[in-house]
C-alpha positions in Angstrom: 20.4 13.1 -74.2 23.3 12.3 -76.6 21.1 11.6 -79.6 18.0 13.5 -80.7 15.0 11.6 -79.6 12.3 10.5 -82.1 8.7 11.3 -81.4 6.7 8.3 -80.4 4.4 8.8 -83.4 7.4 9.1 -85.7 9.0 12.1 -87.1 6.5 14.3 -89.0 7.9 15.6 -92.2 6.0 18.1 -94.4 6.6 16.7 -97.9 5.0 19.8 -99.5 5.7 23.4 -98.6 2.0 24.4 -98.9 0.6 21.2 -97.3 -2.4 22.1 -95.1 -3.8 19.5 -92.7 -7.5 19.0 -92.2 -8.6 20.0 -88.7 -11.4 21.7 -86.9 -10.7 25.2 -85.6 -13.7 24.9 -83.3 -15.5 27.7 -85.2 -18.1 25.5 -86.9 -16.0 24.7 -89.9 -13.2 22.3 -90.9 -10.1 22.5 -93.0 -8.1 22.2 -95.0 -6.9 25.7 -94.1 -4.1 27.6 -95.8 -1.1 28.1 -93.5 -2.0 31.8 -92.8 -5.2 30.6 -91.1 -3.8 28.1 -88.7 -5.0 29.3 -85.3 -3.5 29.2 -81.9 -5.0 27.1 -79.1 -5.2 30.4 -77.2 -7.2 32.0 -80.0 -9.3 29.2 -81.5 -11.8 31.6 -83.2 -11.1 35.1 -84.6 -13.4 37.6 -83.1 -15.7 39.7 -85.4 -13.4 42.7 -84.8 -10.4 40.7 -85.7 -12.1 39.5 -88.9 -13.1 43.1 -89.8 -9.5 44.3 -89.1 -8.0 41.6 -91.4 -10.5 42.5 -94.2 -9.7 46.2 -93.7 -6.0 45.6 -94.0 -6.5 43.8 -97.3 -8.7 46.5 -98.7 -6.4 49.3 -97.7 -3.4 47.4 -99.2 -5.3 46.9 -102.4 -6.2 50.5 -102.6 -2.7 51.6 -102.1 -1.4 49.4 -104.8 -4.2 50.6 -107.2 -3.3 54.2 -106.4 0.3 53.5 -107.3 -0.6 51.9 -110.6 -0.1 48.3 -109.4 3.1 46.6 -108.6 6.4 47.2 -110.4 9.1 44.7 -111.5 10.8 42.5 -108.9 14.4 41.8 -108.3 14.3 38.2 -109.5 12.0 35.4 -110.5 10.7 32.4 -108.7 9.7 34.1 -105.4 6.3 35.0 -103.8 7.7 38.3 -102.5 5.6 41.2 -103.6 7.2 43.9 -105.8 6.3 46.5 -103.2 7.5 45.6 -99.7 4.9 45.6 -97.0 5.1 47.7 -93.9 7.1 46.2 -91.1 7.9 46.7 -87.4 10.1 49.7 -86.5 11.9 51.1 -83.5 8.7 52.6 -82.1 7.2 49.2 -81.9 10.0 47.4 -80.1 10.5 47.4 -76.3 14.0 46.7 -75.1 14.1 44.8 -71.9 16.9 45.4 -69.4 17.9 43.3 -66.3 17.8 45.8 -63.5 21.2 46.1 -61.8 23.0 44.3 -64.6 25.7 46.6 -66.0 26.2 44.6 -69.2 22.5 44.4 -70.0 22.2 48.1 -69.4 25.1 48.9 -71.6 23.9 46.6 -74.4 20.4 48.2 -74.3 21.8 51.7 -74.5 24.0 50.7 -77.5 21.0 49.2 -79.2 18.9 52.3 -78.5 21.6 54.5 -80.1 21.9 52.3 -83.1 18.2 51.8 -83.8 16.7 55.0 -82.5 14.6 53.3 -79.8 12.5 55.8 -77.8 13.4 56.3 -74.2 9.9 55.1 -73.2 10.6 51.8 -74.8 13.4 50.9 -72.4 11.9 48.6 -69.7 13.9 47.7 -66.7 12.9 44.5 -64.9 14.0 42.7 -61.8 15.0 39.3 -62.9 16.9 36.5 -61.1 20.4 36.1 -62.4 23.1 33.5 -62.3 21.1 30.6 -63.8 19.8 29.7 -67.3 16.5 28.9 -65.7 13.7 30.9 -64.0 10.9 29.2 -62.2 7.4 29.5 -63.7 6.2 31.3 -60.5 9.1 33.9 -60.7 8.5 34.4 -64.4 4.8 35.1 -63.8 5.7 38.0 -61.6 8.2 39.4 -64.1 5.7 39.1 -67.0 2.9 40.7 -65.0 5.2 43.6 -64.3 6.2 43.9 -67.9 2.7 43.6 -69.3 1.5 46.3 -67.1 4.1 48.7 -68.5 3.8 47.9 -72.2 1.6 50.2 -74.3 -0.5 48.9 -77.3 2.0 50.3 -79.8 4.6 47.8 -78.7 4.4 44.8 -81.0 7.7 43.0 -80.1 10.4 42.8 -77.4 14.2 42.4 -77.3 15.9 40.8 -74.3 19.4 42.2 -73.5 20.5 39.6 -71.0 21.5 35.9 -71.5 20.4 34.5 -68.1 17.8 33.4 -67.5 16.9 32.0 -70.9 14.2 29.4 -70.2 11.2 29.1 -67.9 10.8 25.9 -66.0 7.6 24.6 -64.4 7.1 22.2 -61.5 6.6 18.4 -61.8 8.7 15.7 -63.2 9.7 16.0 -65.9 9.6 19.8 -65.7 7.9 21.6 -68.6 10.4 24.1 -70.0 9.7 27.0 -72.4 12.2 29.2 -74.1 12.2 32.7 -72.6 11.4 34.4 -75.9 8.3 32.1 -76.4 7.2 32.4 -72.8 7.2 36.2 -73.1 5.3 36.1 -76.4 2.8 33.4 -75.6 2.7 33.3 -71.8 4.0 30.3 -69.9 1.6 27.4 -70.3 2.2 23.7 -70.3 0.4 23.4 -73.7 3.5 24.9 -75.3 6.1 22.5 -73.8 6.5 19.0 -72.5 9.5 17.5 -74.3 8.7 14.7 -76.7 5.1 15.5 -77.4 3.1 17.6 -79.8 2.7 21.1 -78.4 0.3 24.0 -79.1 0.7 26.0 -82.2 1.4 29.7 -82.5 -1.3 31.9 -84.1 1.5 33.9 -85.6 2.8 31.1 -87.8 3.1 32.1 -91.5 0.5 34.9 -91.2 0.4 38.2 -93.0 -0.1 40.4 -90.0 2.2 43.3 -89.5 0.9 44.0 -86.0 1.0 40.8 -84.0 0.0 42.3 -80.7 -2.8 44.3 -82.2 -4.2 41.4 -84.3 -3.2 38.3 -82.3 -2.3 39.5 -78.8 1.2 38.0 -79.3 4.4 40.0 -78.9 7.2 38.0 -80.5 10.4 38.2 -78.5 14.1 37.8 -79.4 17.2 37.6 -77.2 20.1 39.5 -78.5 22.3 36.6 -77.4 25.5 38.6 -76.7 27.5 37.9 -73.5 29.5 41.2 -73.6 29.1 44.7 -74.9 31.8 44.1 -77.5 29.9 41.0 -78.9 26.6 43.0 -78.8 28.0 46.0 -80.6 29.4 43.7 -83.4 26.0 42.0 -83.8 24.1 45.3 -83.7 26.3 46.8 -86.3 25.8 43.7 -88.5 22.0 44.0 -88.2 22.0 47.7 -89.1 24.4 47.1 -92.0 21.9 44.5 -93.4 19.1 47.1 -93.9 18.2 47.5 -97.6 21.1 45.4 -98.9 18.8 43.3 -101.0 16.1 45.9 -101.7 15.0 47.3 -105.0 16.8 44.7 -107.1 20.1 44.9 -105.3 22.2 41.7 -105.2 25.1 41.4 -102.9 25.8 37.9 -104.2 24.4 35.7 -101.4 24.0 31.9 -101.2 21.7 29.7 -99.2 23.0 26.3 -98.1 20.4 23.7 -97.3 22.0 20.6 -96.0 20.6 17.1 -95.6 23.3 15.5 -93.5 24.2 11.9 -92.8 22.5 12.4 -89.4 19.1 11.0 -90.3 17.2 12.0 -87.1 18.3 15.6 -87.4 17.8 16.0 -91.1 14.0 15.6 -91.1 13.6 19.1 -92.6 15.1 18.0 -95.9 11.8 17.9 -97.9 11.3 21.6 -97.2 14.9 22.3 -98.2 14.3 20.5 -101.5 11.1 22.4 -102.2 12.8 25.7 -101.4 15.8 25.0 -103.6 13.5 24.0 -106.4 11.2 27.1 -106.1 13.8 29.7 -106.6 14.1 32.6 -104.2 14.8 35.8 -106.0 18.5 36.5 -106.5 19.7 34.3 -103.6 21.5 31.2 -105.0 20.0 28.1 -103.5 22.3 25.2 -102.9 20.6 22.0 -101.6 23.2 19.4 -100.6 22.2 15.8 -100.0 24.7 13.9 -98.0 22.3 11.4 -96.5 24.5 8.5 -97.7 27.5 10.0 -95.9 29.8 9.9 -99.0 30.6 13.6 -99.0 30.7 16.3 -96.3 28.1 17.3 -93.7 29.4 20.8 -93.4 29.9 24.1 -95.3 33.3 25.6 -94.9 35.4 28.4 -96.3 32.6 29.9 -98.2 31.9 33.6 -98.7 28.6 35.4 -99.1 26.5 33.0 -96.9 23.0 34.4 -96.5 21.2 31.3 -95.2 22.7 28.1 -93.7 20.2 25.4 -92.5 21.3 22.0 -91.4 20.8 19.1 -89.0 23.7 18.1 -86.7 24.4 18.0 -83.0 27.7 19.8 -83.5 28.4 22.0 -86.5 32.1 22.3 -87.1 33.9 25.0 -89.1 31.0 27.4 -89.2 33.4 30.2 -88.4 35.4 29.6 -91.5 32.6 31.0 -93.6 31.9 34.7 -94.3 28.3 35.6 -93.6 26.5 38.6 -95.2 24.8 41.1 -92.9 21.3 39.8 -92.1 22.3 36.2 -92.5 20.3 33.5 -90.8 21.6 30.1 -89.7 20.4 27.3 -87.5 20.7 23.5 -86.9 18.1 21.0 -85.8 19.3 19.3 -82.6 18.0 18.6 -79.1 19.7 21.3 -77.1 20.7 24.1 -79.4 19.7 26.7 -76.8 20.2 24.9 -73.5 23.5 26.7 -73.0 25.1 25.4 -69.8 23.2 22.1 -70.2 23.9 21.5 -73.9 26.1 18.4 -73.5 28.6 19.5 -76.1 26.0 20.4 -78.8 26.5 23.5 -80.9 24.5 26.5 -79.5 22.4 29.0 -81.4 24.7 31.7 -80.0 27.7 30.0 -81.7 26.2 31.0 -85.0 26.1 34.6 -83.9 29.8 34.4 -82.9 30.6 32.9 -86.3 28.9 35.9 -88.2 25.2 35.1 -88.5 22.7 37.8 -87.5 20.1 35.5 -86.0 19.6 31.8 -85.0 17.3 29.5 -83.2 17.5 26.5 -80.8 15.5 24.6 -78.3 16.0 24.8 -74.5 14.8 21.2 -73.8 14.6 17.9 -75.6 11.9 18.5 -78.3 12.2 15.3 -80.3 12.5 15.9 -84.0 9.1 17.3 -84.7 9.7 19.6 -87.7 7.0 21.9 -86.4 9.2 22.8 -83.5 12.0 24.2 -85.8 12.1 26.9 -88.4 10.6 26.1 -91.8 13.2 27.5 -94.1 10.7 28.1 -97.0 8.5 30.3 -94.8 11.4 32.2 -93.3 13.0 33.0 -96.6 9.6 34.0 -98.2 8.6 36.3 -95.3 12.1 37.8 -95.1 12.1 38.6 -98.8 8.8 40.4 -98.4 10.7 43.1 -96.5 9.9 42.0 -93.0 12.3 42.3 -90.1 14.2 39.3 -88.9 12.1 38.9 -85.8 8.9 38.8 -87.9 10.3 36.4 -90.5 11.9 34.0 -88.0 8.9 33.9 -85.6 6.5 33.2 -88.5 8.6 30.2 -89.6 8.1 28.1 -86.4 4.7 26.5 -86.0 5.2 25.1 -82.4 7.8 27.6 -80.9 7.1 27.0 -77.2 10.4 25.1 -76.5 12.5 27.4 -78.7 14.7 30.4 -78.2 15.1 33.1 -80.9 18.5 35.0 -80.7 19.9 37.8 -82.8 19.3 41.4 -84.0 15.5 41.7 -84.4 15.2 44.7 -86.7 17.5 43.7 -89.5 15.6 44.0 -92.8 17.7 43.3 -95.9 14.8 43.3 -98.3 13.1 46.5 -97.0 14.0 49.7 -98.9 
């Protein structure tokens, strides 16, 4: 589709960052609930064990802070990031998935293992069909069953080292397509896809958990998104170089660009951009640009120190004229940002990686412009600045991720010491 479709109920725009809708979680109570308590369709009621685990985590964290004399000073005002970064995922918690018989996937996985210290046991070779962006739901079920049987409970997330397949397609007309990263994390289910409809929420959205598999039975996944070993090595080096660059009050001089473009249908995230720009985000300079009237420019070009770049356009020109800091995140709201061969000329999420970003996101099928199907910038920045890895912060920023694909270097953690 040349233009981004509008949902039949109208584009839903969150006018307040902390807005919480009233709904029933099916547990005998109703909202409004804070964002951290929005529950997945798959997990409508937390078990007693899960509740106890969450309480225990809070009590332990409080005890640690008390033992350390409370928190120290932060690196900048106007942010919800705690003074003491929270624990985050590490190399021992990440499984690296390899397409069996694919020399490029194998080489990329080994390069990643060397760079990040991934244990040998965490390299998982899988037989996956190649040569197409799509894998059928039935073939995917076999791949996932094989994978799940080999993953141990310490594995909290996965990294995909191939680029094909990248989406899971069901039967029927129209076919229900999920991004491969979401299908691996949530399981293929038509509740998570369907095109221009509301889809099921992720229980991981904007939570405080540091162990998504342990707490939620969700393993967030990310595709590295590199088509060659050379591209992969550049991206891996970029992610490693990001670690600690903003920690302990450091300031490499980064800027966030939040663009409301003249493309009205693709700029429905602008209220969140405005709120983020007004809230302050530590030492990152926030620049909200409103070009809704079309009198100025819809793009950022020839800028240095780009840390975040969020926009809404089908095609984003001149992105490669900018210089991006290690760990930078960039994405654009459009219909087919991760459709790859079927993108109809739209900029792809992987184009951001080639331009210098460390991670991006796009949808593999027409999603309509539901804001819930795309990253919420305010959540992503806040979680990232708490010292979380890129895969954690990015995944937690998308409420309805079923049709999306996350690409980039998952363990980059600029705000972690």
